[in-house]
C-alpha positions, 0 to 999 in steps of 0.5 A: 500500500502506498500513500502520496501527497506533497510533504509531511510538515504538518496539517490534517492531510499529513495527519490523516496520512499517518492515522491510516499508515498506522492502521494499515501496520496494525492490520499487518500490511505494508505501508509506504509514503512518498513526499518530500519530507518533513517533521512528521517523517520520524513519527511515521517510520517509528510507527512501522511505514517506509518513507521515500523521499521524493519532491511530488508536490512542487509545481514545476515542469521539472516535477514530471521526471518524478513519473518515472520515479514513481513507475519505477517505485510502483514496479519494484514494491508492487504495492496493491493500492495506490492512494493519492491525497493531493492533486499534482501527486495524484496526477504524477501517480495517474501518469506513472500507473497507466504506463505500467502493464496490467494488472497494475495497482489499483488507484484510490484519491481522497478529496481533502479540500474544497478545490477549484473546479477544472480538469486539473482538481478532477484528477482526484475524482479518477480513482477508483473509489473517491474518499470525501472526508466531509460532508461539505467536501462531498457536495463540493464534488458532486455539485462539479464532477457529478459523474462520479458519484457512484465512486464517492465514499463519505469517511469523515475524519475522527478523533482519538480522545486519548490523544486529546483527552478532556482536561480536568476542571482543576487544570485550568481556571476559566477566564470568566471566573474574574473581572475583566482586566484581572486575569489574562484571556488566552486566544489560540489560533492553531494554522499555517503561516498564511492569510488564508488562516485568518490571522489578521481577523484574530488580531483585530479580535484581540484588539477589541477584547483589550478595548473592552477592558480584558487583559488578553492575549493571542497566540498564532501557533504554527504561523513562524515557518520558513519563508513566511517572513514577510507576512509575519512582519505585516502581522506584526505591524498590524498588532503594533498599530492596534497597541497589542504587539505585546500582546501577540505570540507567533509561534512554530508548528508544535507536535504536542498541541494538546498543552496549547489547547488547555492553556487557552481560554478560546480557540479560534477558527478564522479561515478566510477560505472554506475548509473542508474539515476543520480538525482543530475544532474536533481537537479543542472541543475534545480537551474541552475548551469552546471553539469560536469560528466563521460559520463556513465549510466544514468549520461551520458543520462541525460547529453547527453539530458540536458547539453551535455557540461558537458559530459567527457569520462568515467575516463580521467582525462584530459578531466575532466579538460579541460571541467571544465576549459572550463565551467568556462572560458565561464562562461556559465549557463545551461538554464531553464530545461525543464526536466520531472516533478516529478508529471508525475513519481507519476501519472504513478507510481500509474497507475502501481498500478491501472494496477495490483490491477484493 
């Protein structure tokens, strides 16, 4: 079994890849992952999988050389299934597979994002089975590639309650137990260092809370990445102009994000573009932290299902402020999360593999 994706630096696609790799190994299968590498390779290999380093996500004509690399890998390893999780790796795998003699590996794809309609994105609908990670994604695929409807499989991501255990009440004092200004309110926005993640809206919210009398701080976890320096300078300048520069913390990605969730009062999900799923929503709610986010895409879907109090009309800064203030004033914590378990996602994905490989 071979999975393909651009890199293993961190994110929802990468985490799903590791989760399925672990399930394959546990079931006695050989698991190979092809990517350009990244900080999660060590975790993958410690789990019993093999990593093959190929830069199959770089949008360059030079990347086409990896069609031959993949063809050689497929011929040498003889996998039953090749599972592509991103568009360019899927095109390379598709081309490599169709140069192999029959019988050749089966081709499975996953749609992890609300990709732009057209032929380039359409490669992800060419799998013998096409896995959609949320109802939002499924509806998007059906709207733009209706012919693949018979091959669609909805396999939602799940949460591992052992990895994201609910924090005991005594481990964290709710911000609302003290009047504004007497205890620091901690906001957390986890996400990559791209403006699509809505960092600017979070900084505006921080300034609004300070104006309302709260001693507040904002942590942008995962935003500090190589190559993002100019964007991070923009955020720093915005915070300076709003008078909250000393309350803004921009950090690199962490492997142990549970501690960050536990140390927060409100977790934000403010992506400017609809997310396909919104994994951080489930993670934070599982730990017992309220989530405030735009009622958009997969984030709105999950908040509507598990924490409707945190839904905000997309891009309405006043509503974002008011919702956050209300949650802080109420001191409410989400109840125990009755979400889909990770094991269900793993089991259903392996069922997809079995259905195509016999």
